[in-house]
VOGU-3710 file (C-alpha; in Angstrom, 3 decimals, decimal comma):
1> xxxxxxxxxx> -22,888/43,061/49,269  -22,570/44,833/46,108  -19,157/45,571/46,752  -18,594/41,750/47,433  -20,364/40,530/44,056  -17,853/43,487/42,519  -15,043/42,373/44,181  -15,706/38,719/43,211  -15,841/39,742/39,650  -12,491/41,629/39,777
11> xxxxxxxxxx> -11,055/38,375/41,156  -12,644/36,002/38,666  -10,938/37,751/36,014  -7,990/38,236/36,957  -7,479/34,822/37,544  -8,917/34,206/33,888  -6,681/36,911/32,287  -3,480/34,741/34,578  -4,591/31,166/33,256  -4,180/32,423/29,747
21> xxxxxxxxxx> -1,124/34,018/30,070  -0,030/31,135/31,142  -1,224/29,184/28,333  0,037/31,259/26,133  3,782/30,969/27,735  2,953/27,603/27,681  2,547/27,022/24,146  5,374/29,338/23,216  7,488/27,238/25,202  6,025/23,827/23,126
31> xxxxxxxxxx> 6,551/26,102/20,007  9,872/26,919/21,020  10,926/23,446/21,700  9,688/22,140/18,836  11,602/24,869/16,736  14,882/23,958/18,741  13,977/20,277/17,357  14,173/21,382/13,824  16,549/23,916/13,510  19,079/20,622/15,292
41> xxxxxxxxxx> 17,544/18,730/12,421  15,908/15,983/14,120  12,831/14,710/12,807  10,625/12,474/13,778  10,758/9,311/11,185  7,658/6,792/10,655  7,914/3,960/8,574  5,554/3,582/6,330  4,604/1,953/3,065  3,157/2,916/-0,551
51> xxxxxxxxxx> 0,314/0,420/-2,024  -0,593/2,557/-5,287  1,911/1,697/-7,364  3,333/5,410/-9,803  2,534/7,746/-6,854  4,473/10,910/-7,924  7,311/11,878/-5,499  7,304/15,280/-5,933  9,725/18,538/-5,167  6,732/20,257/-3,648
61> xxxxxxxxxx> 3,292/19,883/-2,473  1,046/20,732/-5,290  -0,092/19,058/-8,132  2,007/21,063/-10,490  5,133/20,873/-8,780  8,385/18,664/-10,250  7,800/14,867/-10,621  11,322/13,514/-8,974  10,285/10,258/-9,110  7,156/7,726/-8,481
71> xxxxxxxxxx> 7,274/5,107/-5,731  6,569/1,266/-6,188  3,580/-0,716/-5,011  5,144/-2,436/-1,646  7,428/0,687/-1,750  8,838/1,551/2,015  9,745/5,073/3,005  9,597/7,480/6,159  6,793/9,998/6,995  8,941/13,198/8,242
81> xxxxxxxxxx> 5,748/13,667/10,500  4,657/17,081/8,429  1,494/17,599/6,077  0,208/20,355/4,225  -2,864/20,463/1,920  -2,928/21,895/-1,742  -5,820/23,631/-2,305  -4,976/24,283/-6,233  -6,056/21,166/-6,511  -8,969/19,054/-4,569
91> xxxxxxxxxx> -7,648/20,035/-1,516  -5,361/17,371/-2,069  -3,154/16,230/1,025  0,528/15,808/0,753  3,047/14,347/3,230  6,484/15,079/3,467  8,738/11,658/3,044  12,018/10,288/3,022  13,022/7,543/0,441  15,497/4,636/0,767
101> xxxxxxxxxx> 18,091/6,732/-0,724  17,545/9,877/1,370  15,736/11,558/-1,209  13,202/13,900/0,534  10,539/15,271/-0,998  6,125/15,131/-1,088  3,765/12,384/-2,042  0,093/12,456/-1,944  -1,215/10,519/1,164  -4,164/8,721/-0,690
111> xxxxxxxxxx> -1,566/5,850/-2,247  0,157/6,153/1,148  -0,077/4,055/4,673  1,878/5,728/7,696  2,958/3,851/10,551  3,273/0,348/8,766  5,477/-2,303/6,948  5,097/-4,227/3,377  3,678/-7,500/3,401  2,867/-10,146/0,759
121> xxxxxxxxxx> -0,226/-12,879/0,859  1,646/-16,235/0,237  -1,651/-17,707/-0,483  -5,367/-17,199/-1,572  -6,665/-16,829/1,985  -9,928/-15,096/4,074  -9,888/-11,633/5,765  -11,119/-11,434/8,375  -13,225/-8,294/9,904  -11,488/-8,415/13,220
131> xxxxxxxxxx> -8,543/-10,798/15,008  -11,362/-13,587/15,837  -11,662/-16,658/13,731  -15,755/-16,170/13,963  -15,316/-12,758/12,022  -14,918/-14,371/8,376  -15,746/-11,570/5,750  -16,432/-12,933/1,766  -13,403/-11,352/0,636  -10,012/-12,557/-0,204
141> xxxxxxxxxx> -6,432/-12,015/-0,631  -4,657/-14,183/-3,331  -1,475/-14,652/-3,641  1,178/-12,078/-4,608  -0,906/-9,451/-3,383  1,167/-7,300/-1,388  -0,356/-5,612/1,829  0,786/-2,582/4,291  0,813/-4,126/7,302  -0,058/-1,796/10,376
151> xxxxxxxxxx> -0,586/-3,920/13,262  -0,107/-6,889/15,023  -2,004/-8,986/17,636  -1,739/-12,245/18,872  -1,293/-14,308/15,697  -2,559/-11,843/13,786  -1,887/-9,079/11,287  -4,378/-6,099/10,471  -3,222/-4,824/7,030  -5,004/-2,754/4,239
161> xxxxxxxxxx> -4,449/-3,645/0,764  -3,385/-2,207/-2,788  -5,142/0,842/-3,245  -7,171/0,718/0,236  -10,054/-1,445/-1,695  -9,247/-3,360/1,031  -9,043/-3,778/4,671  -9,436/-6,426/7,240  -6,904/-8,954/9,736  -5,284/-11,866/8,274
171> xxxxxxxxxx> -3,357/-14,684/10,312  0,294/-14,335/10,478  1,025/-17,386/9,072  -0,244/-16,449/5,674  2,070/-13,550/5,445  5,489/-12,982/4,088  7,530/-10,537/4,949  10,805/-11,433/2,929  12,325/-8,953/0,856  12,826/-10,759/-2,298
181> xxxxxxxxxx> 9,382/-12,213/-1,544  7,913/-8,785/-1,982  10,065/-7,681/-4,647  9,469/-11,027/-6,816  5,583/-10,257/-6,696  5,759/-6,545/-7,677  7,786/-7,877/-10,687  5,063/-10,698/-11,379  2,042/-7,926/-10,947  3,407/-5,301/-12,830
191> xxxxxxxxxx> 4,440/-7,460/-16,022  1,063/-9,424/-16,025  -0,828/-6,260/-16,123  1,030/-5,073/-19,287  -1,291/-5,178/-21,930  0,113/-6,840/-25,256  -0,452/-9,575/-27,386  2,020/-12,004/-24,896  -0,345/-15,234/-24,215  -0,089/-15,425/-20,084
201> xxxxxxxxxx> 1,913/-18,210/-20,284  4,850/-16,767/-22,617  4,632/-14,195/-19,587  4,698/-16,330/-17,033  7,632/-18,143/-18,332  9,504/-14,514/-19,562  8,986/-13,925/-16,119  10,754/-17,319/-14,494  14,113/-16,947/-17,107  14,534/-13,387/-16,052
211> xxxxxxxxxx> 13,948/-13,869/-12,818  16,453/-12,337/-10,450  15,112/-13,620/-6,779  15,105/-17,556/-7,551  15,194/-17,971/-3,968  11,187/-16,849/-3,231  8,416/-18,784/-2,403  6,835/-17,508/-5,143  8,716/-19,198/-8,077  6,703/-22,440/-6,830
221> xxxxxxxxxx> 3,384/-20,539/-7,197  4,130/-19,212/-10,666  5,768/-22,727/-11,919  2,121/-24,471/-10,719  0,327/-21,618/-12,891  2,391/-22,238/-15,412  1,689/-25,471/-15,717  -2,121/-24,932/-15,402  -2,102/-22,312/-18,293  0,083/-25,495/-20,597
231> xxxxxxxxxx> -3,021/-27,747/-19,610  -5,509/-25,026/-20,160  -3,716/-24,587/-24,078  -3,441/-28,148/-24,688  -7,016/-28,809/-23,730  -7,792/-25,944/-26,253  -5,645/-26,847/-28,900  -7,336/-30,646/-28,614  -10,524/-29,350/-28,825  -9,978/-27,267/-31,797
241> xxxxxxxxxx> -8,652/-30,117/-33,872  -11,859/-32,319/-32,682  -13,870/-29,608/-34,247  -11,520/-29,192/-37,491  -11,874/-32,992/-37,941  -16,273/-32,931/-37,030  -16,252/-30,444/-39,521  -14,492/-32,006/-42,286  -16,104/-34,985/-41,486  -19,589/-32,973/-42,159
251> xxxxxx> -17,855/-31,718/-45,195  -17,154/-35,396/-46,759  -20,751/-36,173/-46,042  -22,169/-33,397/-48,153  -19,956/-34,391/-51,386  -21,234/-37,974/-51,146
//
């Protein structure tokens, strides 16, 4: 009996060793295949979207590396299926990406959405938790909000919003994938975000006067906002004049 047990142990050990050897060979084979792909220049390019304006596009994957350029909100690029961690700064994850002009570099992943395409909200619409009308949330997308669309199901899009602050589902009919609509929305958001002494109406008028995308569906939206701002301004002027006349009248009564 002892000999049989000893013999069984030897067989078991040999079996485990064989499995390990085959596993190592398989692993080496896979690594060899990946190495061949890399050497041949074949890289998996995954369409992706930047949803954070001004993300640094760096030469190397660490914070102190040279900044080659910046990515704009809504800008599309390719993720080259390679990432790394910058241990010198908060273990920030960097992705190797390729821009539309062919430039290759690195960008922090916090402002990027992989395997996505750019869209923009046509109007103010509710966000849903799932692709079902019964799952409406208390959150909304506003006109010209730029998003990264990550999935399509029936008549729904799954999306991630600017700075990843908002995510959910929205009806396809409420999202535009038109490049001019996206570009025009980007211009509007960036120019309206500038803090200066110009009024909202003046900023909108400047955008409309210098608009390189006159066919965008948002031109009409911006015109409506401009009309509303004009009405507000007129109402404020009327109220100021009424207040001035009232104060003037009170002064005349005192003089008497």
